[in-house]
N, C-alpha and C positions, 0 to 999 in steps of 0.2 A: 474473305467472304463478307457480304454486306449484312445488314441487320436481318433481312428476311431469309438469307441462306439459300442454297441451291434448290432444296426441295420445294421452295415456295417463291419462285422467281417472278414477283410482280412489281409493278411500278409504285412510285409514291402515291399515285392516285388510288391504287389497290389498297395500299397500306392505310390511307385515310378512310377508305370504305370499311375496312376491317375494324378500325378504331371506333367507328360510329355504331358498330353492331353491339347490341345489349348483351348478347351471349359471349362467353369467353371463347377465344380461338387460339390454338397454338399448333406448331408443326415440329416434327422431328425428322432426322435423317435415319439411314439404315443402322447407324450405330447408337441410336436412342439419344442422340444429342439434340437438345432443344434449339431450333433455328429461328423461331419467331413466336412472339406472344402479343396479342392485341391488348388494348388498355383495359378491357373488361376483365380478362383473366388475371392481369397484374393486380387489379384492384381486389379481386377475390383473394389472392394470395397475400397481398400487402407487400409486394416486392416491386423492384424496378427492373427494366429490361436488362440492364447490365448485370444484375444479380442472378438472372435466370438463363439468358441466352448463352449457349456454349456448355451448359451442364447437362448431365443425364436427367431424363424426364422424371425418374423416381426420386432424384435428389431435390428437384424443384417442388414436386407436389406432395412429398412426404406422406405416402399412403401405402399400406400393405396390400391394398387392392391390386397394385402393380404385380405382386407376386401371384395373386389368385385368379383375377379375372381381367387382365389387361386387354381392353378392347382394341388398342392399337396393335398389339401383338397378334390378336386374332384376325383383324381385317387385313394386315399386311401379309400375314402368313397364308391366308385363304383367298386373298384378292377379292374382298367383298366389303360391303358397307354394313355397319352396325349402328342401330339407332336406339336411343332411350334406355340405356343401361344406368342403373343407379349406383354411384360410388361415393366415396367421401375423400376430400382433400383436407390438408391441414394448413390453416393460416399461420402467418408469422407469430401471432399471439398464442398459438397452441390450440385454438378452438377448431372443432370439426365443422366442415361445411359440406353438407350433402349436395350432390350435383347430379343432374341427368346428363349422360354422356352419349355423344354420337361420334363416329369415326369413319374414316375412309382412307384408302391408300392413295399416295401421290405418285404419279408416273411421269417419266420423261417422254419425249416425242416418239420414241420407239416402243412405248408401252411397258418399259421395264419399271418395276416398283423401286422408287428411290427414297421413299419416306412415307410419312403419314400425317394426316391432319385430324384434329379432334376439336369438337365444340363442347362447351360445358355450360349448362343452364343451372344457376343456383336455385336450390329448393329451400329457401330460408322462410322463416315465419313471416317476415315482412313482405316478401315477394312471392309467396306461394300462390299458385293458380287457384282461383275460386271455382267451385264445382258449377254453380249456376248463379248468375246474377239476376235473380227475380225476387220481387218483394214477397216476404212470407216464408221463404225457404230458410231453414236453420243454418247458422254459420258453421255448425259442426260438420257439415258435409265437406270433408276435406279430401279431395281426390284429383288425380290426373288420369284415371283409368277411362278410356274411351267408352267402354260398355256401360260403366256406372254413370258417367256423365250423360250418356244418351237416356238412361232410365230417369235420371233426375230432371232432365229437360222436358220429359213428358208428364211429370207429376201435376203441373197446373191444369192441363187439359183433362187429365183423368180425374183429378179432385173435383173439378167443376161438373163433371158428368154425373156424379152420384152413383156410378156403377160399383158393383162389388169387386174387390181387388184381392188377389191371392199373391202373397209374397213368399218366394221360395229362397232357401239359402241355409247354410250351416248356422249353428248357434254362434252368436257374437258378431254376425256380419252387419247388424244394424237394421233388422227388419222392423222393430218397434219404432226406431227413429224415422224410417220412411213412412210408417203408418201415421205417426204424429204429424209429419209434414203434409200428408194427404188431408188430414183433418184441418190443419191450419189454413190450407189453401182452398178448402171447400166452402160451400155456402152455409154449412152448419158449424163454422169455426167458433161462433159464439156459444155453441152448446158444449156439453161435457164430452171428454174423451175417456172412455172406460175400457180398461184392459183386463182380460181374463186369461190366465195361463191354464189351458186345458190339461196340461200334463201334471200340474201341481194339485189338482182337485180329484179326490176319489170319485169314481163313476157314480156312486149312489148319492153323492152330494151335488154333483155338477148340475143336474136338472133344476134343483131348487135354487142354486146360485144364479143360474141363467134366467129362469122364469119366475122366481119368487114363489111364495106360497100364501095360502089363506089360513086364518086362525082355525085350528081344529083339524088341519090336514093330516097331522100325525101327532104322536105324543110330544108334549112340550111346545107345540105350535100354538102359543097362547094369543098371538096377535099376527096380523098380516105383516109380511116382510116383502119388500120390493126386490125383484131380481135385477140382473145386470142390464137386461133389455129395457126395463123401465127406467133404470138410472141413466141410461144412454139416450133417452128420448130427446130428440132435437139435436143429437150429436153423433158420435161415432163409437161403435163397439168393436174393439180389437180382440179377435179370437186367436190368441197366440198358441202355437203347437196344436193346431186343430186335428192333426193326424193322430193324436192321443185320445180323441173323443170316442166313447163307446158307440157301437152300431145302433143301439136302441135310441140313443139321443140324436144321432145323425138325422134320423127321419123327422124329428121335430124341428131341427134347425132348417132342414130343407123346406118344411112348410112355412116357417117364418120368412125365409127368403123369397118364396113364391107368392104367398098370400098376405104377408106382412101382419099376421096375427098369431097369437099363442094363447095358451091357457096356463095360469099359475097352478101349482099343485093344490088340489082341493077346490079349485074354482070351477064354476059351471058356465061362465061367460067368457067369450074370446076377448082378448085385449089387443088393440091395434098398436103397432109400433112404426115409427119413422126413422129409427136408428139406422145409420149407414154401417154396413158390415165390411171390415177389412180382416182377412184371415192370413195366418202365416204357418209355415211348417218347415222343419228341416228334413222331412221324409219325402220319398217319391210317391206322391198321392196317386199318380197314374198307375204305377206298378201295384200299389196297394188295392186300387180299384179292380185291377185285373185278377188279383188273388182273392178278392172278396172281403178284405179286411177294411175297406172304405167304400161307401156307397158311390157307385158310378154317377148316379143322377146328381148327388150332392157335389161331387167333384166338378161336373160340368156347370153347375149353378154357381159355384164359387169362382170358377176359372173364366170369368168374364174378361177381366184384365189381369194378366200375369206378369210379374216382374221377378227375375232371378238375380239375387245379389251375389257377386263373386266373392269367394273366400280371399283372405288377405294374402295367402301364398301365391295367388294368381295376379296380384297387383302389388308386388313388393316395392315398386317405385313409389308407392304412397307411404311407405314406412317412415322415411325421414320427416315428411310433412306431419303425419299423425304423432310421431314421437315429440317433435318440437312443440306442436299444439298442446299435447298432454302435459309436457314439462311446464309450459307457460301457466297452465291451470293448477299445477301441483306444487311447484317449488316454493311459492310464497306461503302456501298453507302450512308448510313445514317450518316457516320462519327462517329460511336459509337463503343465502345468496348463491344459487346454483346457476352458473353462466351457460351451461350447455353440455354437450356430449363430447367426449374425446373421440378422435378419429377411429380408434380401435373399437370403441363401444358402438359407434354408428355402423362400422363394418359388421360387427356381430349381429346387430339388430336387423340389418338388411339381408342376412344369410339364414335367418331362422324361418321355419315353415309355419309357425303360428297355428297349431291345431285349434286353439281357442279364439282365433281371429282377432279383431280389433280389441275386444275386451281383454284378451291375454296381453296384447301390447300395452294397453293402458295400465294393467296390473304390474307389468315389468317396470315401467317408468315410475310408477308410484313406489314400488319396492326400492328402486334405486335412489329415489329422492329421500327415503327414510334413512338409508345407509350413508348417503353422500353428505359430508360435513359442510360442503361448499365448494365453489370453484367448478371444475369439470367432473361430470360423472365418468368414472373409470370402470374397467372390467370387473374389479373387485367388488363393485357396488351392485352388480347384476346378480340375479338368481343363479343357482348352481348350474342349471342347464345351459347357461350362456357363457360360462367360463371358457376361455380359449385354450386350445392346445397350440402353443406357439411353434411354428416350423423353424428349422435351421435356416439361418440367414443365407442368402444366395450371393455367390461371388459373380454377379452378372456382368461385372466389368470385363471379364475375360471369356464370357460365354459367346458362342456363335449364335446366329439366328436359329439354326436347327436345334441347338442345345436348349435355347430358351423355349422354343415350341415344345420340345420333348418334356422339359421341366413342367411347363404349364399343363400338358396333357396328363402327366403322372399325377400332379396335384389335383386336377379336376376329377380324375377317376377315384383317387383316394378320398377326396372330399365327399364323393357320392357313394362311398362304401362299395366300390367296385362296379357300380352300375354304369356301363358305358353309354347307354342311351341318355341317361341323365347328364353324364359328363359332356356329351356332344351338345346337348341343349345349353349347358352352361357356357361352353366355349363358342357356340354358334357355328359348329362345323358338322360335316357328315360323319357317319360311322366308318366309312371306308377311309376317310382322311385321318381320323383318330387312329385307326389300326396302322396306317402307313407311318404316322409320326412315332408311334410306340415301337415299331420295328425298324426305325431309321438307323439306329446304331446298336451294335453289340456291346459297346462300352457303356454299360449302365452306370454312369457316374453318380446318378442320383438314385439312392436306394429307396424304393417305395416302402410304405408302412406295412405291418403285418396284415392288417385288414385288407389292404389293396392286394397284397400277394395272394391271400386266400381266395379272394372273390373275383380277381381279374379274369381268369379263364372261364369261370362258371357263369359270369354275368354277361357274356357276349350276346345272349338273346333276351336278357332281362329287360323289362320295361319300367 
């Protein structure tokens, strides 16, 4: 067999083309033997072709992702293409390298699947994709998510328009970061940026905080106090968590947005404001307006331009980028020489659902930096919720393709606590295919966990 092997029978010209590609490319046959690697993937691993060709793919890439979410296994088993899955591989020096993986089956002239091809794009701190390359946008926008990239690309035009902006998204998704970017890109960038957390202020104090008050307006009001609208003159006022604002105050905010005037408490004259308003909320304002807990007219007035920021669990491919970026900012603050994340840690980080979004990920990395004495961050350095339950090692050397698919299906269902729909999404297969794989053999050589056994039959219709 030549260097390229049977599943990838191309000429030396084809090999030269593959070696000129920046992304890593490799192929395997039906027995999981590596038959070809281009120069880029060899550079990623720190190996030579002679050290990798002819070995099992999981021996070459040294990753437990092979056991959990092998994209080659899924695409060869389902005869489909898979794109942009985040995994981690281990370099020769022991460091973890997060990569974006795409894969497809390789077929012979009769259409029979004879192997698979996989491409790997490194997600390193040095080579990470930038969100938007425009002057004024913060460097901390680190993402490959198409929806978020589209939002960021629109910010310069929206900022220049001066329109009111409503930012929607869960806590920790970066709404204030976007608000500050809008301010920096706007014509009022030389003015102040004033942020108000409407959920942190008692209702009775919020009016005086926003509009200020005159001396004598109430007991202890001995002198005039400017409100946030006055402090934001010539700049931007960011109303964070505006869904927490009392109805009585919403009417006054509506007047400011429509007429650009307000009255301080105890005042008799209207004060004009040119502050640009950006609002945010983690609530469904449209639904609140239907229920009557938020003014419909204020909702429409705020909703001139609306951006929704996706939660981190919907863009887990950004986790390696964000983790590496956060580590770069934290490790030297601890006075330690922390080189990076171990492959197991990166695997755990990319499997978490992050209810606290980017802020939670940043806290996890900072916690790990505190505990890590130096070198690589290991699972023992992560918070308790990230500690792994290590599965029994697989004897995949003697497993058939059907058994490997069965093992992957069992693990995916178990990993998702018996939720078959979630397991299908993880594996990239249909529900009927999953059911067929699980019923493939009566010889259940791999015993599922107790959680899986309890939930498997009941979860068939779960979402």
